[in-house]
C-alpha positions in Angstrom: -164.9 209.9 -55.7 -167.0 208.5 -53.2 -165.7 207.3 -50.1 -166.9 203.7 -50.5 -164.9 203.7 -54.1 -161.8 204.8 -52.1 -162.0 202.3 -49.4 -161.9 199.1 -52.0 -159.1 200.5 -54.2 -156.9 201.0 -50.7 -158.2 197.5 -49.9 -157.1 196.0 -53.1 -153.6 197.6 -52.3 -153.6 196.2 -48.7 -154.1 192.6 -50.4 -151.8 192.9 -53.1 -148.8 194.2 -50.6 -149.5 191.0 -48.5 -149.2 188.5 -51.1 -146.4 190.1 -52.3 -144.5 189.6 -48.9 -146.0 186.3 -48.3 -144.3 185.2 -51.6 -141.2 186.8 -51.3 -141.0 185.0 -47.8 -142.2 181.5 -49.0 -139.4 181.6 -51.0 -136.7 182.6 -48.7 -138.0 179.8 -46.4 -138.0 177.2 -49.5 -134.1 178.7 -50.2 -133.3 178.0 -46.5 -134.4 174.5 -46.6 -132.9 173.8 -50.3 -129.3 175.2 -48.9 -128.9 174.8 -45.5 -126.3 176.5 -43.7 -123.7 173.5 -42.4 -124.1 172.7 -38.6 -120.5 173.3 -36.8 -118.9 170.2 -35.9 -119.3 171.4 -32.2 -123.0 171.4 -32.1 -122.7 167.4 -33.3 -124.5 165.4 -30.5 -122.1 162.9 -29.5 -124.1 160.0 -27.6 -121.6 158.6 -24.8 -121.4 158.0 -21.1 -117.6 159.5 -20.9 -118.9 163.2 -20.6 -117.1 166.6 -18.8 -120.3 168.2 -19.3 -119.1 171.5 -21.8 -121.9 169.8 -24.5 -124.5 171.9 -23.8 -126.7 169.0 -25.1 -125.1 167.1 -22.3 -123.5 164.1 -24.6 -127.3 162.5 -24.9 -127.8 162.3 -20.9 -131.4 162.6 -19.7 -133.2 164.3 -17.1 -136.0 162.8 -15.1 -136.9 164.6 -11.9 -139.3 164.1 -9.2 -141.0 166.7 -6.9 -139.8 169.9 -8.7 -136.0 168.7 -8.2 -133.8 168.6 -11.0 -129.9 168.0 -12.4 -128.7 171.4 -14.1 -125.9 172.2 -15.8 -123.3 174.6 -14.2 -120.3 176.7 -15.3 -117.1 176.0 -12.8 -114.3 177.1 -12.1 -112.9 174.3 -13.9 -115.4 173.8 -16.8 -118.9 172.6 -16.2 -120.6 170.2 -14.2 -123.9 168.8 -13.4 -125.4 170.2 -10.0 -128.2 169.4 -7.8 -129.3 171.7 -5.1 -132.4 171.6 -3.2 -133.8 171.0 0.0 -136.0 168.4 -0.8 -137.2 165.5 -3.8 -135.4 163.8 -6.6 -133.9 163.4 -10.0 -132.1 161.2 -11.9 -129.7 161.6 -14.7 -129.0 159.0 -17.3 -126.6 158.5 -20.2 -127.1 157.2 -23.1 -126.2 153.0 -23.8 -122.9 152.5 -24.9 -121.3 148.9 -25.6 -118.2 148.8 -22.9 -115.5 146.0 -22.9 -112.6 146.1 -21.0 -113.2 148.8 -19.3 -113.1 151.1 -16.0 -116.3 154.0 -15.8 -114.6 156.7 -13.2 -117.0 159.5 -11.9 -115.6 162.5 -10.0 -118.3 163.6 -7.7 -118.7 166.5 -4.7 -121.3 166.0 -2.0 -122.1 168.6 0.7 -125.5 168.6 2.9 -124.5 165.8 5.4 -127.1 163.3 6.6 -129.9 165.4 4.2 -127.8 163.8 0.8 -127.6 160.9 -1.1 -126.4 159.7 -4.6 -126.6 156.2 -6.0 -125.1 155.0 -8.9 -126.6 152.2 -11.0 -126.1 150.6 -14.4 -128.9 149.8 -16.4 -130.4 147.5 -18.0 -129.5 145.3 -15.0 -130.5 148.0 -12.1 -126.8 147.1 -10.1 -126.4 149.4 -7.5 -122.6 150.3 -7.7 -122.3 153.0 -5.2 -124.5 154.7 -2.4 -122.5 157.7 -1.6 -124.1 159.7 1.3 -123.2 162.7 3.8 -120.4 165.3 2.9 -117.8 163.9 0.8 -115.6 164.6 -2.3 -114.1 162.3 -4.6 -113.7 159.6 -7.5 -115.9 156.2 -7.8 -114.8 153.7 -10.2 -116.1 150.3 -11.4 -114.9 147.9 -13.9 -116.8 146.6 -17.0 -115.5 143.5 -18.5 -118.1 142.9 -21.4 -121.7 144.7 -21.4 -123.9 147.1 -23.2 -125.0 149.8 -20.1 -126.7 152.7 -19.3 -125.0 154.7 -15.9 -128.0 156.3 -13.7 -127.5 158.9 -11.4 -130.2 159.6 -8.7 -129.8 162.3 -6.1 -132.0 162.5 -3.6 -132.7 165.3 -0.6 -134.1 164.1 2.5 -136.4 166.6 3.9 -136.4 164.9 7.4 -132.7 166.7 7.8 -132.7 170.0 8.0 -130.3 172.3 5.5 -130.1 171.9 1.6 -128.5 169.0 -0.5 -125.8 169.6 -2.8 -124.1 167.0 -5.3 -122.3 168.2 -8.2 -120.6 165.6 -10.9 -118.0 166.9 -12.7 -117.0 164.5 -15.2 -117.7 160.8 -16.3 -114.8 159.2 -17.6 -114.0 156.4 -19.3 -110.4 154.5 -19.8 -109.2 151.1 -21.2 -108.4 148.4 -18.9 -108.5 147.6 -15.0 -109.6 150.3 -13.1 -106.5 152.1 -11.7 -105.7 152.4 -7.6 -107.4 155.9 -6.8 -104.9 159.2 -6.1 -107.6 160.7 -3.4 -107.8 164.0 -2.1 -106.6 165.6 0.8 -108.2 164.0 3.7 -110.0 161.0 2.4 -108.7 157.3 2.0 -109.5 154.7 -0.6 -111.9 151.8 0.1 -109.8 148.5 0.0 -111.3 147.7 -3.9 -110.0 150.9 -4.9 -113.6 151.6 -5.7 -113.8 155.1 -4.4 -112.4 157.7 -2.0 -114.1 158.8 1.1 -113.4 160.6 4.3 -111.0 159.6 6.8 -114.0 160.6 9.2 -116.6 158.1 7.5 -113.8 154.7 8.7 -114.6 153.3 11.7 -118.2 154.9 12.2 -120.3 152.6 12.4 -121.9 152.9 8.8 -120.5 151.3 5.7 -119.3 153.5 3.1 -117.4 151.2 0.8 -119.1 149.0 -1.5 -116.8 146.5 0.2 -117.5 147.8 3.7 -113.8 147.9 4.3 -114.0 151.2 6.0 -115.6 149.3 8.7 -113.8 145.9 8.6 -110.6 146.7 10.3 -111.4 148.9 13.1 -109.9 148.4 16.9 -112.2 146.7 18.8 -112.0 146.7 23.3 -114.2 145.8 26.3 -112.2 149.3 27.5 -114.0 152.2 26.3 -114.4 156.0 26.7 -116.8 156.4 24.0 -115.3 159.5 23.0 -114.8 157.7 19.4 -117.7 157.3 16.7 -117.2 153.2 16.4 -117.8 152.9 20.3 -114.6 150.3 20.8 -116.8 147.9 18.9 -119.6 147.7 21.0 -123.5 147.5 19.7 -126.7 148.3 21.3 -130.7 147.7 20.3 -133.4 149.8 21.6 -132.7 152.9 23.6 -129.2 153.3 24.0 -127.2 155.8 22.8 -124.0 157.7 22.1 -124.6 160.9 24.5 -123.0 164.5 24.4 -122.4 165.6 28.1 -123.1 169.5 27.5 -122.6 169.8 31.8 -119.0 170.5 32.3 -119.2 169.2 35.8 -120.7 165.8 34.6 -117.8 165.5 32.2 -115.4 162.3 34.0 -111.7 162.8 33.3 -112.7 165.2 30.6 -114.7 162.7 28.5 -117.4 164.4 26.3 -119.0 161.1 25.6 -121.0 158.3 27.7 -123.5 156.0 26.7 -126.7 156.6 27.7 -130.3 154.4 28.6 -133.9 155.8 28.8 -135.9 152.8 29.4 -135.3 149.1 30.2 -135.0 146.1 28.5 -132.2 146.6 26.3 -128.3 145.8 26.3 -125.0 147.5 25.6 -122.5 144.4 24.3 -119.2 144.7 24.4 -117.1 142.7 21.6 -115.8 139.3 22.6 -112.4 139.4 23.5 -110.1 136.5 24.9 -108.8 138.1 28.3 -106.4 137.0 31.2 -107.6 137.2 34.6 -108.8 140.7 35.2 -110.9 143.6 36.8 -113.7 145.4 34.9 -113.9 148.7 36.2 -116.7 151.3 34.9 -118.7 154.6 36.2 -122.1 154.9 35.9 -124.8 158.4 36.9 -128.5 158.7 36.6 -131.7 159.7 37.5 -134.8 158.1 39.4 -134.8 154.6 40.8 -134.2 150.9 38.6 -132.1 148.6 38.4 -129.5 147.7 35.4 -127.7 144.1 35.6 -123.4 143.6 34.2 -122.8 140.7 32.7 -119.9 138.7 31.9 -120.8 135.7 29.6 -117.9 133.4 28.2 -118.3 131.3 25.6 -117.7 128.2 27.6 -121.4 129.0 28.9 -120.3 130.1 32.6 -121.6 133.8 33.4 -120.9 136.4 36.0 -123.0 139.0 37.2 -123.6 141.8 39.2 -127.1 143.7 40.2 -127.0 147.6 40.5 -129.9 149.6 42.4 -129.2 153.2 41.1 -130.8 155.8 43.3 -128.5 158.5 42.6 -128.8 162.0 40.9 -127.5 162.8 37.6 -125.0 165.0 39.3 -122.1 162.5 40.5 -120.7 159.5 38.9 -120.1 156.3 41.0 -117.3 153.9 40.1 -118.0 150.1 40.7 -115.6 147.0 39.6 -115.5 143.6 40.0 -113.0 140.5 39.1 -113.2 138.5 36.0 -111.6 135.1 35.7 -109.5 134.5 32.7 -111.5 133.0 29.1 -113.3 134.4 26.1 -115.7 137.0 27.0 -118.6 139.6 26.4 -119.5 142.2 28.7 -123.1 143.4 28.8 -124.9 146.2 30.2 -128.8 145.4 30.6 -131.0 147.9 32.0 -134.1 146.1 34.2 -137.2 147.1 32.3 -139.9 148.7 34.3 -143.7 149.3 32.6 -144.5 153.5 32.3 -141.2 154.3 33.8 -138.9 156.7 32.1 -134.8 156.9 33.7 -131.6 157.4 32.7 -128.8 155.8 33.0 -124.9 157.0 31.8 -122.2 154.6 31.1 -118.6 155.4 30.8 -114.9 154.9 31.0 -115.5 151.2 31.0 -112.0 149.7 32.1 -110.3 146.2 32.0 -107.1 146.1 33.8 -104.7 143.1 34.1 -105.0 141.2 37.6 -107.4 141.3 40.1 -109.2 144.2 41.5 -107.7 146.7 44.1 -109.3 148.7 46.7 -111.2 152.1 45.4 -110.0 155.3 46.5 
């Protein structure tokens, strides 16, 4: 038999074999389509705002990411959670819509990464911001829904202006009937007055509102007397180039005070809270470098003003204590640096004291 004849028979054999195989597969596929295996109940997608994220389909939540950062599902010691762990970028975790009536939506969360981290919780379609959670915190946030069809959106963002990595974790989203209960807060946290969320003790009276009702900054102690050791600064306000300054040189610390207020350029006031005082002696300490001037003014509610002018010629190695009498009344004290064009300097103010009675001679 010629070689050509052999190749022809071999070719026909291969073709017939392939047709048989394909035909058999086609029958099997058709059988699968006609008689599909029932889907396990655990795999059926349950679209819901309420979710502990044990469902691989995330209860119907959608993820939208920006700049390559994204929410991911992770395994934890207590179950599952949604995690955002990035050095920069933004990502959205968006729930399905649900009709809620007389319900409380609760979210358990963890945030670490300092000022780099921000977690916004917003409802759709009204795009109403419920919470803006930032810095490092652990707790539960909750809000009440009277009657609405809503979706909940979690926006995680890592700010590249601050060092480090932002880690945000949503552990569970729950829905309970009725109004929101009083929160049971984790260790070293407290509830906001409106019971909306728990925040760290350190977040109270730090000059930055963290509660939606701003209750964390509402009842903070105010005083003209201040050593500026706490973040609230006794209620003092400032603009321009004043800021709370940590004194690293132990020799310059006044009475072991680690912090003081520092100004680097003129024209900006450091202003005390308004207080009603008896006849008193205002005492304060200052230090600085380069030659410049500053004013200490006491402005009364009746329009009267008592002020003193000081010319600073000392070095930033010693403190000078000054004092003057203030009559009784409702008063606000201001430390005002004098603006001098193109001239940089350093002024430190510390240990402001308001002593009852007239001033006594300094030792």
